[in-house]
C-alpha positions in Angstrom: -0.1 0.1 0.1 1.3 3.4 -0.9 1.1 5.5 2.3 2.2 8.4 0.6 -0.8 8.7 -1.3 -3.3 11.4 -1.0 -5.8 10.8 2.0 -9.3 9.9 1.1 -12.3 12.2 1.9 -13.1 12.7 5.7 -16.2 13.2 7.9 -16.7 13.6 11.5 -19.0 10.9 13.2 -20.8 11.9 16.3 -22.4 9.4 18.6 -25.0 10.1 21.3 -26.0 7.6 24.0 -28.9 8.2 26.3 -30.8 10.0 23.6 -31.6 6.3 22.3 -33.7 5.8 25.4 -36.3 8.4 24.6 -39.6 7.9 22.7 -39.4 8.8 18.9 -40.9 12.2 19.3 -38.7 13.2 22.2 -35.7 11.5 20.4 -36.3 13.9 17.2 -36.6 17.0 19.4 -33.3 16.2 21.5 -31.6 15.4 18.1 -32.7 18.5 16.6 -31.7 20.5 19.6 -28.1 18.7 19.3 -28.0 19.6 15.7 -28.7 23.2 16.5 -26.0 23.2 19.4 -23.4 21.8 17.0 -24.2 24.2 14.1 -24.1 27.2 16.6 -20.6 26.3 17.8 -19.4 25.6 14.3 -20.6 28.9 13.0 -19.1 30.8 16.0 -15.7 29.3 14.9 -16.3 30.1 11.3 -16.3 26.4 10.2 -18.2 25.4 7.1 -20.0 22.2 7.6 -23.3 20.3 6.8 -25.2 17.5 8.4 -26.5 14.1 7.7 -28.3 12.0 10.0 -28.5 8.1 9.2 -30.1 6.1 12.0 -28.0 6.3 15.2 -25.5 8.8 14.0 -24.9 12.4 13.2 -22.4 13.0 10.3 -20.7 16.5 9.9 -19.0 17.0 6.8 -16.6 19.9 6.4 -13.1 20.9 5.0 -11.6 20.8 8.6 -12.7 17.6 10.2 -10.1 17.4 12.8 -10.8 20.9 14.1 -14.6 20.2 13.8 -14.0 16.8 15.7 -11.9 18.9 18.5 -14.5 21.5 19.0 -17.8 19.4 19.0 -16.2 16.9 21.5 -17.1 19.5 24.2 -20.8 19.5 23.4 -23.3 18.1 26.0 -25.3 15.3 24.6 -22.4 13.6 22.7 -20.7 10.5 23.9 -17.8 10.4 21.6 -16.6 11.8 18.1 -14.4 10.2 15.4 -12.7 11.4 12.2 -13.5 9.1 9.7 -12.4 8.0 6.2 -14.9 7.8 3.5 -14.9 4.7 1.1 -16.9 2.5 -1.0 -18.8 -0.6 0.4 -16.6 -3.1 -1.4 -14.4 -5.2 0.7 -11.4 -4.2 -1.5 -12.2 -0.4 -0.6 -12.6 -1.0 3.2 -9.5 -3.4 3.2 -7.3 -0.8 1.4 -8.1 2.2 3.7 -8.0 -0.1 6.8 -4.4 -1.1 5.7 -3.5 2.6 4.9 -4.4 3.8 8.2 -3.2 0.7 10.4 0.1 1.0 8.6 0.8 4.4 9.9 0.1 3.2 13.8 1.2 -0.4 14.0 4.6 -2.0 14.1 6.0 -5.4 14.9 5.2 -6.8 18.2 1.8 -5.1 18.9 -1.5 -6.4 18.9 -4.5 -5.2 17.1 -8.3 -6.0 16.4 -10.9 -4.9 13.7 -14.2 -3.9 15.0 -16.6 -4.3 12.1 -20.3 -3.6 11.8 -22.8 -3.8 9.0 -26.2 -2.0 8.5 -27.2 -4.3 5.8 -27.7 -7.8 6.4 -26.8 -9.1 2.9 -23.4 -10.4 2.0 -20.7 -11.0 4.6 -21.7 -10.7 8.3 -19.6 -8.2 10.7 -17.6 -11.2 12.0 -16.6 -12.2 8.6 -15.9 -9.0 7.3 -13.7 -8.1 10.5 -11.7 -11.2 9.9 -11.0 -10.5 6.2 -9.9 -7.0 6.9 -7.8 -8.0 9.8 -6.1 -10.7 7.4 -5.3 -7.8 5.0 -3.6 -5.9 7.8 -1.8 -8.8 9.2 -0.3 -9.4 5.9 0.6 -5.9 5.2 2.4 -5.2 8.7 4.9 -8.1 9.6 5.0 -9.2 13.3 1.6 -8.4 14.5 -0.5 -10.1 17.0 -4.4 -10.3 16.9 -5.9 -9.8 20.4 -9.8 -8.9 20.5 -9.8 -8.6 24.1 -7.1 -6.0 25.0 -5.4 -4.8 21.8 -2.8 -2.2 21.7 -4.6 -0.8 18.6 -8.2 -0.9 17.3 -9.6 -0.1 13.8 -13.2 0.4 13.2 -15.1 -0.4 10.0 -18.8 0.3 9.4 -20.6 -0.3 6.1 -23.6 1.8 6.1 -26.5 2.6 3.3 -24.4 5.8 2.2 -21.1 4.0 2.2 -18.3 2.6 3.9 -16.2 4.5 6.9 -13.0 3.6 8.6 -11.4 5.3 11.8 -9.2 4.3 14.5 -9.9 7.0 17.3 -13.0 7.8 19.2 -12.6 11.3 21.0 -14.5 10.9 24.4 -17.3 13.7 24.7 -19.2 14.7 27.9 -22.3 12.8 27.3 -25.5 13.8 29.0 -28.5 15.6 27.3 -28.4 18.6 24.8 -28.0 22.1 26.3 -31.2 23.6 26.7 -33.6 20.6 26.5 -34.4 20.8 30.3 -34.9 24.6 30.6 -33.0 27.1 32.4 -31.5 27.3 35.9 -30.0 29.9 37.9 -26.5 28.8 39.4 -24.9 30.4 42.4 -21.4 30.8 41.2 -18.5 31.3 43.7 -14.8 31.6 43.2 -14.2 28.2 44.7 -14.2 24.7 43.3 -17.7 23.2 43.9 -20.1 25.5 42.5 -18.7 25.4 38.8 -18.7 21.8 39.0 -22.2 22.0 40.0 -23.0 24.3 36.9 -21.1 21.9 34.5 -23.1 19.0 35.9 -26.3 20.9 35.4 -25.5 21.8 31.9 -24.7 18.0 31.4 -28.2 17.1 32.2 -29.5 19.5 29.7 -29.9 22.7 31.4 -29.4 26.2 30.0 -27.4 28.1 32.7 -27.3 31.6 34.0 -24.8 32.5 36.7 -25.3 34.4 39.8 -22.3 35.8 41.9 -22.6 37.6 45.3 -20.0 40.0 45.6 -19.2 40.6 49.5 -17.0 43.6 48.8 -14.8 44.3 51.9 -15.9 41.1 53.4 -14.4 38.9 50.7 -10.7 38.3 49.7 -9.4 40.6 47.1 -9.3 38.2 44.3 -12.9 36.8 44.9 -14.9 38.2 42.1 -12.2 38.1 39.4 -12.0 34.4 40.5 -15.6 33.9 39.9 -15.6 35.7 36.6 -12.8 33.3 35.5 -14.8 30.5 36.7 -17.8 31.7 34.5 -15.2 32.1 31.5 -14.0 28.7 31.5 -17.4 27.3 31.9 -18.6 29.2 28.9 -16.2 26.9 26.7 -18.7 24.1 27.4 -21.5 25.9 25.8 -19.9 27.8 22.8 -22.2 29.4 20.4 -24.8 29.9 23.4 -23.5 33.1 25.4 -23.4 32.5 29.0 -24.6 35.2 31.3 -23.3 36.1 34.7 -25.4 38.4 37.1 -23.1 40.1 39.9 -25.1 41.2 42.9 -23.6 43.3 45.8 -24.2 41.8 49.4 -21.6 43.7 51.1 -24.5 45.7 52.7 -25.8 42.3 54.3 -22.7 41.7 56.1 -22.6 45.5 57.3 -26.0 45.0 58.5 -25.0 42.0 60.5 -22.3 43.7 62.1 -24.4 46.9 63.0 -27.3 45.0 64.3 -24.7 42.6 66.3 -26.2 39.5 64.9 -24.6 36.5 66.7 -21.6 35.5 64.6 -22.6 31.8 64.6 -25.5 32.5 62.4 -23.8 34.6 60.0 -23.1 31.8 57.3 -26.8 30.4 57.5 -28.3 34.0 57.0 -25.8 34.7 54.2 -27.1 31.5 52.4 -30.5 32.2 53.1 -30.0 35.7 51.6 -28.5 34.2 48.5 -31.3 31.9 47.9 -33.9 35.0 48.4 -31.8 37.0 45.8 -31.9 34.0 43.4 -35.4 33.3 43.9 -36.3 37.0 43.1 -34.2 36.8 40.0 -35.7 33.5 38.6 -38.6 34.9 36.6 -36.4 37.8 35.0 -34.0 35.0 33.7 -36.7 32.7 32.6 -35.3 30.1 35.2 -37.1 27.3 36.9 -34.7 26.3 39.8 -31.9 27.3 41.7 -28.5 25.2 41.5 -25.8 25.4 44.3 -22.5 23.6 45.0 -23.6 22.7 48.5 -22.2 19.1 49.7 -23.5 17.4 52.8 -21.5 17.9 55.9 -18.5 19.6 54.0 -18.5 23.0 56.1 -20.8 24.1 59.0 -23.4 25.8 56.9 -23.9 22.2 54.9 -24.9 20.1 57.8 -28.3 18.7 57.3 -30.0 20.7 60.0 -28.5 23.9 58.5 -29.4 22.9 55.0 -33.1 22.5 56.1 -33.0 25.9 57.9 -31.4 27.5 54.6 -33.9 26.0 52.2 -36.9 27.1 54.2 -36.0 30.7 53.0 -37.5 30.1 49.4 -40.2 28.2 47.8 -38.3 27.9 44.4 -36.8 24.5 43.8 -33.2 24.0 44.8 -30.8 21.5 43.1 -27.8 20.3 44.7 -25.8 18.2 42.2 -22.8 17.6 44.5 -24.7 16.9 47.8 -23.3 13.5 48.3 -19.9 13.8 46.5 -16.6 13.4 48.2 -14.3 16.5 47.9 -11.8 14.5 45.9 -14.5 13.3 43.3 -15.5 17.0 42.8 -11.7 18.2 42.4 -11.2 15.3 39.9 -14.2 16.7 37.7 -12.9 20.3 38.1 -9.5 19.4 36.9 -11.1 17.6 33.9 -13.4 20.4 32.7 -10.6 23.1 33.4 -12.1 25.1 36.4 -9.4 23.9 39.0 -6.9 26.5 39.9 -3.8 25.6 41.7 -3.1 29.3 42.5 -6.5 30.9 42.9 -5.2 33.9 45.1 -7.0 35.5 48.1 -10.4 33.8 48.3 -10.9 34.5 51.8 -14.4 35.0 53.5 -13.8 37.5 56.3 -17.2 37.1 57.8 -16.7 33.4 58.7 -17.0 33.3 62.5 -14.6 31.2 64.5 -17.6 28.8 65.7 -20.4 28.9 63.3 -23.6 27.0 64.0 -24.0 23.6 62.7 -27.6 23.2 63.8 -29.2 26.7 63.5 -32.6 27.2 65.1 -35.1 28.7 62.4 -36.8 30.9 64.9 -33.7 32.5 66.0 -32.4 33.0 62.4 -35.8 34.5 61.4 -35.8 36.9 64.3 -32.4 37.9 63.4 -33.5 38.6 59.8 -36.2 40.7 60.9 -33.7 43.2 62.7 -32.0 43.3 59.6 -34.9 44.1 57.4 -33.7 41.4 55.2 -36.6 41.8 52.6 -35.3 45.4 51.9 -31.7 44.3 51.6 -32.8 41.7 49.0 -35.0 44.2 47.2 -32.0 46.7 47.0 -29.4 44.0 46.1 -31.8 42.9 43.0 -32.1 46.4 41.7 -28.3 47.1 41.7 -26.9 44.4 39.5 -24.3 44.3 36.8 -24.1 41.8 34.1 -21.1 40.0 32.2 -21.6 37.8 29.2 -18.8 35.2 28.2 -18.0 35.1 24.6 -16.0 32.6 22.7 -13.3 35.2 22.6 -13.5 36.2 26.2 -15.6 38.2 28.5 -17.4 41.7 28.0 -19.7 43.7 30.2 -23.2 44.0 29.0 -24.4 47.4 28.5 
């Protein structure tokens, strides 16, 4: 085989998983949304493309298949992506391309396997097709071993109605459901590790997201707000083509009021969390959101004990989603590293309002009494009328007018 010959035409094959489980009308809706999301991100990147949707697959044609594959491998609802060579359906065509591709990856002493599939039932079955193509590769590259269980190298061949395709790599994608299929949520986004992961997991389950950050002013570390904006920017990479909005609310007056009214320090964290939920609930309608998402994790800090979570949740009637509620910290950190939101040098992210001995079992009546002294509803209303917006674009971040 002349490995110096011009490469055959390429396409990008997209696989989706959970969408198979939906009823036909729902599946069509979800695939339609997935195609729109793919189209948005490719258009935003200036990449020419067109789609075909044979059963169980999405095929993307375009002049830059490697770049297309790299970009759409970050889209929710997709399991994995492959750059494939397009061939005829004859055994000679499939074998020729499989040998050409394998010859660039295999050398003596390696093991390999051919994974073959046929959409049509006529002619060779999948096992026979794989064996014949494997024999051609074995003859072309001396010293190979066949290992169908744990090969060093795999090559995939599919014969479908539109032709043959050959590929040897599958780029993992996040899976889940297409962005926007489950409605919008408002995510309380901080400068830390947990809330960005909670936001990402919400997006993975098909939620469109608006972020809400509470700026504590002098009560927060000097890098807190900028770190939250950076988390927002990094998360925007996972929904390119769908601009991601961040609402920044000033909650410094809350801490000032707690100090002036001499609210028991042990209740500061619980009152702060209740305040955040009240602000979020107040803004839900403006954003068209259906629920509030937080990064809370059971027992991780004093405000996240079960008694305190019950008191905190009582502040609002809006649904509260806590994707990380049962996660170990290391599990959350692992996801944060994978999605690009973990920062090894985050800067000054201190909270200067945290008391030395916060309550782990706040009494609801006492918390409500403290809130009445603060005129908490007035503080919430004031915060919601003095907000600023940031939008994450593919190229960076800009303030909204």
